[in-house]
All heavy atoms as an XYZ file, in Angstrom:
762
protein
N       2.449     31.034    -16.499
C       3.087     32.194    -15.954
C       2.053     33.312    -15.871
O       1.651     33.906    -16.854
C       4.247     32.596    -16.872
C       5.113     33.658    -16.308
S       6.705     33.489    -17.111
C       7.018     35.142    -17.617
N       1.605     33.560    -14.626
C       0.594     34.609    -14.458
C       0.970     35.479    -13.293
O       1.638     35.059    -12.352
C      -0.800     34.013    -14.273
O      -0.870     33.328    -13.036
N       0.508     36.707    -13.321
C       0.750     37.656    -12.203
C      -0.349     37.440    -11.138
O      -1.545     37.409    -11.484
C       0.717     39.088    -12.721
C       1.863     39.448    -13.612
C       3.155     39.542    -12.790
O       3.233     40.207    -11.758
N       4.181     38.825    -13.242
N       0.088     37.243     -9.942
C      -0.850     37.075     -8.808
C      -0.532     38.131     -7.751
O       0.622     38.584     -7.630
C      -0.687     35.681     -8.224
C      -0.899     34.541     -9.182
C      -2.366     34.415     -9.603
O      -3.265     34.879     -8.831
O      -2.635     33.843    -10.661
N      -1.540     38.442     -6.945
C      -1.352     39.441     -5.905
C      -1.195     38.690     -4.567
O      -2.004     37.864     -4.190
C      -2.555     40.353     -5.852
C      -2.444     41.462     -4.858
C      -3.614     42.393     -4.994
C      -3.464     43.597     -4.030
N      -4.548     44.524     -4.201
N      -0.095     39.007     -3.911
C       0.136     38.463     -2.559
C      -0.958     38.994     -1.648
O      -1.088     40.250     -1.496
C       1.528     38.874     -2.070
C       1.909     38.306     -0.717
O       1.023     38.233      0.164
O       3.083     37.966     -0.546
N      -1.802     38.149     -1.039
C      -2.904     38.665     -0.239
C      -2.480     39.356      1.035
O      -3.254     40.079      1.666
C      -3.742     37.410      0.064
C      -2.762     36.257     -0.047
C      -1.738     36.681     -1.063
N      -1.241     39.172      1.475
C      -0.767     39.782      2.718
C      -0.240     41.203      2.478
O      -0.699     42.138      3.091
C       0.304     38.917      3.420
C       0.868     39.568      4.659
C      -0.261     37.537      3.743
N       0.692     41.328      1.548
C       1.290     42.652      1.350
C       0.832     43.359      0.076
O       1.100     44.534     -0.083
C       2.826     42.522      1.305
S       3.436     41.684     -0.194
N       0.150     42.651     -0.789
C      -0.426     43.274     -2.000
C       0.532     43.340     -3.193
O       0.205     43.862     -4.209
N       1.726     42.800     -2.998
C       2.713     42.814     -4.069
C       2.322     41.888     -5.224
O       1.777     40.791     -5.003
C       4.057     42.374     -3.494
C       5.193     42.382     -4.429
S       6.704     41.873     -3.547
C       7.924     42.157     -4.772
N       2.526     42.351     -6.451
C       2.263     41.507     -7.620
C       3.469     40.606     -7.898
O       4.610     41.131     -7.952
C       1.937     42.379     -8.849
C       0.649     43.177     -8.721
S      -0.825     42.209     -8.398
C      -0.992     41.332     -9.951
N       3.237     39.333     -8.028
C       4.329     38.387     -8.238
C       3.957     37.398     -9.293
O       2.782     37.176     -9.613
C       4.634     37.622     -6.903
C       3.373     37.059     -6.300
C       5.378     38.492     -5.912
C       3.609     36.174     -5.073
N       4.984     36.765     -9.891
C       4.803     35.741    -10.886
C       4.477     34.440    -10.169
O       5.197     34.053     -9.243
C       6.086     35.600    -11.706
C       5.919     34.695    -12.904
O       5.166     33.702    -12.796
O       6.533     34.974    -13.945
N       3.457     33.791    -10.587
C       3.027     32.541     -9.907
C       4.085     31.410    -10.005
O       4.208     30.617     -9.061
C       1.716     32.038    -10.478
O       1.824     31.720    -11.833
N       4.869     31.431    -11.043
C       5.913     30.419    -11.192
C       7.151     30.636    -10.347
O       7.855     29.710     -9.987
C       6.314     30.277    -12.658
C       5.208     29.678    -13.517
C       5.626     29.512    -14.961
O       6.816     29.609    -15.248
O       4.719     29.268    -15.783
N       7.422     31.902    -10.028
C       8.637     32.224     -9.245
C       8.282     32.682     -7.814
O       9.164     33.212     -7.116
C       9.459     33.286     -9.955
O       8.657     34.482    -10.097
C       9.950     32.812    -11.285
N       7.031     32.467     -7.388
C       6.626     32.931     -6.052
C       7.429     32.149     -4.990
O       7.812     30.981     -5.163
C       5.139     32.616     -5.860
N       7.663     32.788     -3.874
C       8.393     32.221     -2.776
C       7.601     31.102     -2.088
O       8.178     30.247     -1.423
C       8.780     33.276     -1.740
N       6.312     31.066     -2.273
C       5.469     30.061     -1.699
C       4.056     30.215     -2.162
O       3.651     31.222     -2.727
N       3.303     29.116     -2.000
C       1.853     29.183     -2.308
C       1.138     28.221     -1.390
O       1.732     27.287     -0.845
C       1.579     28.892     -3.795
C       1.905     27.485     -4.191
N       0.968     26.484     -4.135
C       3.051     26.918     -4.662
C       1.530     25.344     -4.559
N       2.810     25.628     -4.879
N      -0.136     28.439     -1.231
C      -0.969     27.594     -0.420
C      -2.405     27.694     -0.948
O      -2.724     28.616     -1.686
C      -0.925     27.996      1.074
O      -1.548     26.977      1.882
C      -1.586     29.311      1.328
N      -3.232     26.736     -0.571
C      -4.614     26.804     -0.970
C      -5.502     26.977      0.290
O      -5.179     26.465      1.357
C      -5.031     25.614     -1.753
O      -4.822     24.422     -1.058
N      -6.574     27.711      0.103
C      -7.510     27.949      1.177
C      -8.870     28.096      0.573
O      -9.079     28.888     -0.372
C      -7.121     29.228      1.953
C      -8.070     29.588      3.042
C      -8.141     28.830      4.212
C      -8.904     30.657      2.950
C      -9.003     29.142      5.234
C      -9.780     30.987      3.951
C      -9.854     30.230      5.117
N      -9.840     27.319      1.040
C     -11.210     27.282      0.570
C     -11.247     27.128     -0.974
O     -12.015     27.792     -1.682
C     -11.944     28.550      0.994
C     -12.135     28.670      2.493
C     -12.859     29.950      2.892
O     -12.940     30.890      2.163
N     -13.332     29.917      4.103
N     -10.430     26.230     -1.484
C     -10.436     25.911     -2.910
C      -9.730     26.899     -3.780
O      -9.758     26.764     -5.022
N      -9.095     27.921     -3.256
C      -8.415     28.953     -4.008
C      -6.891     28.833     -3.768
O      -6.506     28.532     -2.630
C      -8.834     30.372     -3.654
C     -10.292     30.698     -3.997
C     -10.475     30.813     -5.503
O      -9.593     31.331     -6.182
O     -11.565     30.423     -5.951
N      -6.106     29.085     -4.747
C      -4.653     29.140     -4.588
C      -4.193     30.550     -4.347
O      -4.649     31.502     -4.946
C      -3.940     28.650     -5.891
C      -4.004     27.121     -6.090
C      -3.131     26.394     -5.085
O      -1.963     26.806     -4.809
O      -3.634     25.358     -4.561
N      -3.268     30.697     -3.393
C      -2.694     32.026     -3.037
C      -1.202     31.926     -3.141
O      -0.587     30.931     -2.740
C      -3.121     32.421     -1.628
C      -4.644     32.597     -1.535
C      -5.490     31.555     -1.082
C      -5.213     33.820     -1.849
C      -6.823     31.714     -1.036
C      -6.582     33.963     -1.789
C      -7.385     32.940     -1.380
O      -8.751     33.092     -1.311
N      -0.558     32.971     -3.675
C       0.855     33.004     -3.907
C       1.455     34.138     -3.056
O       0.846     35.144     -2.829
C       1.148     33.229     -5.408
C       0.646     32.071     -6.225
C      -0.642     32.073     -6.727
C       1.516     31.004     -6.502
C      -1.109     31.006     -7.453
C       1.035     29.932     -7.292
C      -0.297     29.913     -7.716
O      -0.723     28.880     -8.466
N       2.722     33.932     -2.655
C       3.371     34.847     -1.723
C       4.746     35.263     -2.222
O       5.487     34.477     -2.847
C       3.488     34.189     -0.358
C       2.123     33.701      0.142
C       1.770     32.364     -0.034
C       1.227     34.571      0.741
C       0.547     31.918      0.349
C       0.007     34.120      1.140
C      -0.349     32.795      0.955
N       5.111     36.493     -1.878
C       6.395     37.036     -2.288
C       7.529     36.535     -1.417
O       8.681     36.503     -1.835
C       6.354     38.578     -2.262
S       6.185     39.257     -0.579
N       7.222     36.158     -0.171
C       8.255     35.692      0.740
C       7.652     34.707      1.759
O       6.406     34.618      1.882
C       8.904     36.849      1.504
S       7.776     37.761      2.590
N       8.490     33.999      2.450
C       8.029     32.987      3.438
C       7.296     33.641      4.592
O       6.337     33.092      5.138
C       9.230     32.199      3.967
N       7.684     34.872      4.941
C       6.992     35.592      6.051
C       5.529     35.873      5.690
O       4.647     35.657      6.521
C       7.741     36.910      6.365
C       7.216     37.567      7.586
O       6.807     36.928      8.530
N       7.207     38.906      7.567
N       5.245     36.311      4.468
C       3.881     36.590      4.044
C       3.060     35.269      4.045
O       1.933     35.273      4.494
C       3.858     37.216      2.659
S       4.238     38.979      2.695
N       3.704     34.172      3.613
C       2.991     32.893      3.611
C       2.665     32.484      5.022
O       1.564     32.026      5.333
C       3.863     31.818      2.948
C       3.138     30.451      2.844
C       4.011     29.443      2.177
C       3.211     28.148      2.101
N       3.992     26.989      2.119
N       3.622     32.646      5.951
C       3.397     32.273      7.353
C       2.302     33.146      7.990
O       1.435     32.594      8.701
C       4.701     32.486      8.118
C       4.643     32.092      9.575
C       5.953     32.290     10.283
O       6.864     32.925      9.763
N       6.039     31.810     11.511
N       2.268     34.424      7.703
C       1.217     35.264      8.223
C      -0.134     34.846      7.694
O      -1.130     34.819      8.433
C       1.494     36.770      7.847
C       2.589     37.369      8.686
C       2.749     38.864      8.303
O       1.936     39.440      7.607
N       3.860     39.469      8.756
N      -0.184     34.559      6.437
C      -1.478     34.130      5.792
C      -1.938     32.841      6.458
O      -3.126     32.725      6.823
C      -1.282     33.922      4.316
C      -2.526     33.457      3.632
C      -3.473     34.404      3.171
C      -2.792     32.125      3.401
C      -4.645     33.990      2.548
C      -3.943     31.704      2.754
C      -4.867     32.646      2.339
N      -1.059     31.839      6.593
C      -1.460     30.548      7.098
C      -1.869     30.606      8.574
O      -2.666     29.784      9.037
C      -0.334     29.524      6.897
C      -0.217     29.144      5.409
C       0.924     28.222      5.132
O       1.939     28.140      5.918
O       0.905     27.547      4.061
N      -1.391     31.588      9.303
C      -1.761     31.727     10.716
C      -3.145     32.311     10.878
O      -3.816     32.068     11.876
C      -0.738     32.551     11.501
O      -0.789     33.903     11.113
N      -3.592     33.075      9.891
C      -4.896     33.753     10.004
C      -5.471     33.997      8.599
O      -5.677     35.156      8.165
C      -4.737     35.076     10.720
C      -5.954     35.567     11.389
C      -5.663     36.820     12.236
O      -4.517     37.185     12.428
O      -6.653     37.402     12.689
N      -5.792     32.969      7.825
C      -6.166     33.129      6.439
C      -7.458     33.934      6.207
O      -7.584     34.696      5.277
C      -6.321     31.726      5.896
C      -6.471     30.849      7.082
C      -5.752     31.540      8.198
N      -8.421     33.796      7.125
C      -9.658     34.524      6.977
C      -9.477     36.039      7.001
O     -10.216     36.766      6.324
N      -8.499     36.511      7.669
C      -8.205     37.954      7.713
C      -7.793     38.461      6.378
O      -8.229     39.543      5.915
C      -7.068     38.182      8.746
C      -6.626     39.565      8.789
C      -5.493     39.712      9.783
N      -4.938     41.030      9.706
C      -3.849     41.426     10.309
N      -3.165     40.543     10.993
N      -3.375     42.633     10.210
N      -7.040     37.704      5.611
C      -6.493     38.156      4.323
C      -7.451     37.824      3.177
O      -7.493     38.557      2.194
C      -5.114     37.562      4.102
C      -4.151     37.953      5.147
C      -3.775     37.097      6.168
C      -3.675     39.248      5.190
C      -2.911     37.512      7.152
C      -2.787     39.688      6.171
C      -2.410     38.767      7.162
O      -1.577     39.211      8.156
N      -8.176     36.731      3.280
C      -9.089     36.356      2.201
C     -10.238     37.353      2.148
O     -10.633     37.811      1.083
C      -9.626     34.930      2.408
C     -10.780     34.613      1.467
C      -8.484     33.918      2.183
N     -10.813     37.728      3.288
C     -11.936     38.652      3.270
C     -11.474     40.033      2.716
O     -12.213     40.673      2.020
C     -12.482     38.843      4.668
O     -11.546     39.388      5.559
N     -10.209     40.438      3.009
C      -9.687     41.673      2.471
C      -9.552     41.656      0.969
O      -9.958     42.543      0.251
C      -8.314     42.015      3.097
C      -7.789     43.377      2.706
C      -6.342     43.582      3.063
C      -5.921     43.256      4.409
N      -4.524     43.517      4.681
N      -9.014     40.554      0.432
C      -8.784     40.472     -1.016
C     -10.086     40.291     -1.743
O     -10.288     40.801     -2.830
C      -7.811     39.360     -1.341
O      -8.310     38.118     -0.956
N     -11.063     39.569     -1.138
C     -12.371     39.381     -1.810
C     -13.147     40.692     -1.857
O     -13.778     41.018     -2.841
C     -13.166     38.324     -1.064
C     -12.721     36.915     -1.322
C     -13.493     35.876     -0.521
O     -14.369     36.287      0.303
O     -13.243     34.692     -0.755
N     -13.048     41.482     -0.785
C     -13.829     42.766     -0.802
C     -13.231     43.723     -1.821
O     -13.954     44.439     -2.459
C     -13.838     43.390      0.589
O     -12.535     43.809      0.947
N     -11.907     43.727     -1.962
C     -11.301     44.658     -2.963
C     -11.613     44.141     -4.367
O     -11.769     44.927     -5.295
C      -9.819     44.799     -2.768
O      -9.159     43.608     -2.998
N     -11.701     42.825     -4.585
C     -12.069     42.287     -5.883
C     -13.503     42.603     -6.230
O     -13.848     42.891     -7.354
C     -11.797     40.804     -5.916
N     -14.368     42.568     -5.200
C     -15.777     42.905     -5.431
C     -15.992     44.364     -5.786
O     -16.883     44.750     -6.494
C     -16.593     42.525     -4.218
N     -15.083     45.208     -5.293
C     -15.163     46.631     -5.566
C     -14.486     47.022     -6.855
O     -14.371     48.193     -7.174
C     -14.515     47.449     -4.421
C     -15.278     47.284     -3.113
O     -16.464     46.943     -3.171
O     -14.634     47.510     -2.050
N     -14.024     46.032     -7.628
C     -13.380     46.314     -8.871
C     -11.866     46.431     -8.751
O     -11.236     47.039     -9.626
N     -11.283     45.859     -7.744
C      -9.816     45.894     -7.626
C      -9.356     47.127     -6.893
O     -10.006     47.634     -5.988
N      -8.192     47.578     -7.283
C      -7.602     48.753     -6.612
C      -7.999     50.050     -7.279
O      -7.197     50.671     -7.955
C      -6.047     48.612     -6.620
C      -5.577     47.514     -5.733
O      -6.255     47.152     -4.783
N      -4.434     46.982     -6.023
N      -9.224     50.389     -7.112
C      -9.726     51.676     -7.680
C      -9.142     52.815     -6.903
O      -9.162     52.797     -5.655
C     -11.254     51.709     -7.652
C     -11.927     50.619     -8.405
C     -12.305     51.055     -9.767
O     -12.413     52.252    -10.054
O     -12.553     50.163    -10.621
N      -8.639     53.803     -7.569
C      -8.153     54.990     -6.939
C      -9.271     55.962     -6.666
O     -10.252     55.994     -7.405
C      -7.070     55.648     -7.781
C      -5.837     54.838     -8.113
C      -4.938     55.599     -9.073
C      -5.092     54.510     -6.811
N      -9.132     56.742     -5.630
C     -10.133     57.761     -5.343
C     -10.083     58.778     -6.465
O      -9.044     59.076     -6.990
C      -9.847     58.454     -4.036
C     -10.063     57.551     -2.821
C      -9.781     58.307     -1.507
O      -9.689     59.557     -1.540
O      -9.720     57.642     -0.509
N     -11.230     59.297     -6.794
C     -11.310     60.310     -7.853
C     -11.415     61.696     -7.225
O     -12.264     61.940     -6.411
C     -12.515     60.062     -8.768
C     -12.462     58.733     -9.488
C     -11.341     58.682    -10.482
O     -11.076     59.644    -11.186
N     -10.630     57.606    -10.526
N     -10.510     62.535     -7.561
C     -10.506     63.930     -7.093
C     -10.355     64.856     -8.285
O      -9.813     64.493     -9.300
C      -9.291     64.166     -6.141
C      -9.293     63.323     -4.935
N     -10.043     63.655     -3.834
C      -8.710     62.126     -4.627
C      -9.872     62.738     -2.908
N      -9.084     61.807     -3.325
N     -10.899     66.028     -8.083
C     -10.690     67.027     -9.136
C      -9.254     67.501     -9.117
O      -8.673     67.652     -8.054
C     -11.630     68.245     -8.893
C     -13.126     67.915     -9.100
C     -13.941     69.196     -8.973
O     -13.415     70.301     -9.287
O     -15.081     69.025     -8.549
N      -8.672     67.748    -10.258
C      -7.290     68.240    -10.283
C      -7.229     69.640     -9.707
O      -8.215     70.427     -9.799
C      -6.955     68.224    -11.760
C      -8.226     68.288    -12.459
C      -9.232     67.620    -11.579
N      -6.102     70.032     -9.134
C      -5.980     71.352     -8.504
C      -5.702     72.468     -9.530
O      -5.110     73.478     -9.194
C      -4.778     71.187     -7.551
C      -3.942     70.149     -8.226
C      -4.923     69.228     -8.883
N      -6.135     72.207    -10.765
C      -5.917     73.237    -11.808
C      -7.095     73.231    -12.746
O      -7.928     72.362    -12.741
C      -4.632     72.990    -12.613
C      -4.635     71.587    -13.246
C      -5.208     71.368    -14.513
C      -4.069     70.507    -12.646
C      -5.220     70.156    -15.077
C      -4.064     69.254    -13.211
C      -4.648     69.078    -14.441
O      -4.687     67.843    -15.010
N      -7.221     74.295    -13.487
C      -8.270     74.411    -14.507
C      -7.602     74.628    -15.869
O      -6.488     75.141    -15.972
C      -9.221     75.594    -14.233
O      -8.476     76.784    -14.181
C      -9.958     75.388    -12.947
N      -8.298     74.166    -16.906
C      -7.796     74.365    -18.249
C      -8.893     75.076    -19.024
O     -10.054     74.699    -19.068
C      -7.611     72.990    -18.954
C      -6.280     72.365    -18.813
C      -6.259     71.071    -19.600
C      -4.893     70.740    -20.043
N      -4.836     69.511    -20.780
N      -8.507     76.170    -19.638
C      -9.445     76.956    -20.436
C      -8.696     77.581    -21.594
O      -7.774     78.338    -21.397
C     -10.155     77.997    -19.599
N      -9.129     77.253    -22.764
C      -8.500     77.848    -23.967
C      -7.004     77.590    -24.095
O      -6.280     78.424    -24.550
N      -6.557     76.392    -23.658
C      -5.148     76.083    -23.753
C      -4.297     76.668    -22.643
O      -3.100     76.468    -22.606
N      -4.925     77.358    -21.708
C      -4.196     77.955    -20.567
C      -4.518     77.088    -19.312
O      -5.680     76.857    -19.036
C      -4.625     79.427    -20.329
C      -4.228     80.251    -21.541
C      -3.940     79.962    -19.091
C      -4.776     81.648    -21.480
N      -3.470     76.693    -18.618
C      -3.606     75.928    -17.395
C      -3.285     76.807    -16.242
O      -2.252     77.503    -16.249
C      -2.672     74.693    -17.392
C      -2.815     73.930    -16.098
C      -2.962     73.800    -18.584
N      -4.192     76.887    -15.254
C      -3.927     77.724    -14.091
C      -4.455     77.031    -12.845
O      -5.369     76.255    -12.929
C      -4.603     79.095    -14.262
O      -5.983     78.929    -14.422
N      -3.891     77.354    -11.634
C      -4.333     76.735    -10.411
C      -5.784     77.145    -10.113
O      -6.210     78.234    -10.484
C      -3.431     77.289     -9.342
C      -2.374     78.076    -10.051
C      -2.786     78.301    -11.447
N      -6.528     76.233     -9.490
C      -7.906     76.567     -9.104
C      -7.867     77.573     -7.975
O      -6.926     77.603     -7.190
C      -8.631     75.343     -8.696
C      -9.114     74.486     -9.799
C     -10.052     73.442     -9.317
C     -10.595     72.668    -10.529
N     -11.417     71.587    -10.132
N      -8.937     78.343     -7.850
C      -9.057     79.304     -6.788
C      -8.940     78.583     -5.436
O      -9.586     77.600     -5.207
C     -10.370     80.072     -6.849
C     -10.478     80.970     -8.042
C     -11.674     81.123     -8.695
C      -9.382     81.637     -8.544
C     -11.842     81.947     -9.770
C      -9.487     82.476     -9.657
C     -10.713     82.626    -10.273
N      -8.125     79.127     -4.561
C      -7.972     78.595     -3.231
C      -7.028     77.418     -3.113
O      -6.770     76.935     -2.055
N      -6.492     76.896     -4.235
C      -5.573     75.782     -4.161
C      -4.178     76.313     -3.909
O      -3.846     77.456     -4.163
C      -5.599     74.971     -5.433
O      -5.088     75.694     -6.528
N      -3.355     75.442     -3.353
C      -1.985     75.810     -3.134
C      -1.329     76.183     -4.458
O      -1.527     75.507     -5.469
C      -1.212     74.677     -2.485
N      -0.635     77.250     -4.488
C       0.002     77.684     -5.714
C      -0.802     78.654     -6.549
O      -0.394     79.109     -7.558
N      -1.998     79.001     -6.035
C      -2.821     79.958     -6.807
C      -2.294     81.367     -6.628
O      -2.670     82.231     -7.385
C      -4.281     79.852     -6.398
O      -4.442     80.321     -5.068
N      -1.476     81.552     -5.614
C      -0.882     82.867     -5.412
C      -1.849     83.973     -5.100
O      -1.645     85.128     -5.394
N      -3.008     83.599     -4.500
C      -3.990     84.612     -4.178
C      -4.826     85.004     -5.387
O      -5.472     86.057     -5.339
N      -4.820     84.243     -6.458
C      -5.533     84.570     -7.645
C      -7.064     84.651     -7.413
O      -7.785     85.172     -8.200
C      -5.226     83.600     -8.750
N      -7.497     84.037     -6.295
C      -8.940     84.066     -6.034
C      -9.461     85.393     -5.601
O     -10.650     85.628     -5.530
C      -9.295     82.976     -5.008
C      -8.723     83.180     -3.638
C      -7.364     82.550     -3.468
O      -6.684     82.252     -4.430
O      -6.963     82.353     -2.336
N      -8.586     86.314     -5.291
C      -9.009     87.636     -4.835
C      -8.798     88.612     -5.996
O      -7.720     88.727     -6.555
C      -8.182     88.120     -3.652
C      -8.318     87.211     -2.468
C      -7.285     86.343     -2.101
C      -9.509     87.181     -1.756
C      -7.444     85.503     -1.016
C      -9.658     86.294     -0.672
C      -8.612     85.488     -0.322
O      -8.763     84.622      0.724
N      -9.896     89.229     -6.407
C      -9.788     90.192     -7.495
C      -9.440     91.552     -6.908
O     -10.102     92.056     -6.032
C     -11.117     90.285     -8.214
C     -11.123     91.194     -9.399
C     -12.441     91.203    -10.108
O     -13.206     90.256    -10.030
O     -12.727     92.251    -10.734
N      -8.369     92.061     -7.375
C      -7.931     93.391     -6.873
C      -8.435     94.462     -7.852
O      -8.118     94.417     -9.049
C      -6.440     93.401     -6.785
C      -5.899     94.667     -6.238
C      -4.436     94.548     -5.945
N      -4.328     94.541     -4.496
C      -3.273     94.223     -3.831
N      -2.195     93.812     -4.497
N      -3.223     94.286     -2.566
N      -9.164     95.384     -7.331
C      -9.684     96.472     -8.165
C      -8.609     97.551     -8.191
O      -7.879     97.797     -7.236
C     -10.962     97.030     -7.543
C     -12.116     96.032     -7.472
C     -13.295     96.648     -6.741
C     -12.514     95.564     -8.868
N      -8.502     98.231     -9.343
C      -7.513     99.282     -9.424
C      -7.859    100.430     -8.458
O      -9.032    100.741     -8.217
C      -7.597     99.781    -10.874
C      -8.930     99.260    -11.368
C      -9.283     98.068    -10.540
N      -6.795    100.968     -7.884
C      -7.016    102.072     -6.948
C      -7.302    103.362     -7.735
O      -6.720    103.596     -8.795
C      -5.732    102.269     -6.113
C      -5.471    101.136     -5.178
C      -4.265    101.372     -4.328
O      -3.903    102.562     -4.094
O      -3.678    100.384     -3.908
N      -8.251    104.084     -7.233
C      -8.602    105.346     -7.867
C      -8.305    106.471     -6.872
O      -8.689    106.367     -5.702
C     -10.048    105.419     -8.291
O     -10.872    105.181     -7.150
C     -10.339    104.384     -9.359
N      -7.613    107.437     -7.281
C      -7.333    108.572     -6.436
C      -7.863    109.829     -7.148
O      -7.754    109.963     -8.318
C      -5.816    108.727     -6.246
C      -5.191    107.570     -5.500
N      -5.439    107.357     -4.184
C      -4.371    106.573     -5.932
C      -4.727    106.245     -3.838
N      -4.114    105.784     -4.887
N      -8.432    110.647     -6.365
C      -8.903    111.938     -6.898
C      -7.759    112.935     -6.817
O      -7.697    113.739     -5.895
C     -10.136    112.410     -6.136
C     -11.306    111.483     -6.311
O     -11.428    110.872     -7.443
O     -12.147    111.343     -5.412
N      -6.858    112.777     -7.758
C      -5.712    113.705     -7.790
C      -5.906    114.732     -8.925
O      -6.372    114.353    -10.004
C      -4.414    112.987     -8.094
C      -3.964    112.040     -7.016
C      -2.640    111.470     -7.437
C      -2.353    110.224     -6.671
N      -1.123    109.609     -7.130
N      -5.611    115.951     -8.670
C      -5.678    116.934     -9.777
C      -4.581    116.629    -10.773
O      -3.479    116.285    -10.406
C      -5.480    118.281     -9.081
C      -4.922    117.967     -7.745
C      -5.239    116.577     -7.426
N      -4.855    116.772    -11.987
C      -3.850    116.543    -13.074
C      -3.050    117.733    -13.302
O      -3.192    118.787    -13.530
C      -4.507    116.048    -14.347
C      -5.150    114.693    -14.185
N      -4.429    113.573    -14.169
C      -6.410    114.298    -13.983
C      -5.246    112.525    -14.009
N      -6.456    112.978    -13.911
């Protein structure tokens, strides 16, 4: 009982309860439904090259982005210019008026 990735749709499925399986170039492939198996068998090279390239890249790596917030001294605040910063990136200087007291 192992988890396998359907090469057509990318769904993780149990190899024992898969809707179908086939072999191609000495490898076994498992499918979540008959439609995915049929698509694979009609054009296996299309799906094998996709799954091999993602495996070579370390699987399903997510893109790394900086979070839209900063943490300093236990305070979390939006980064300058990010949505939700409320214009915090603009420093407003206090108005000075030359008024007699």
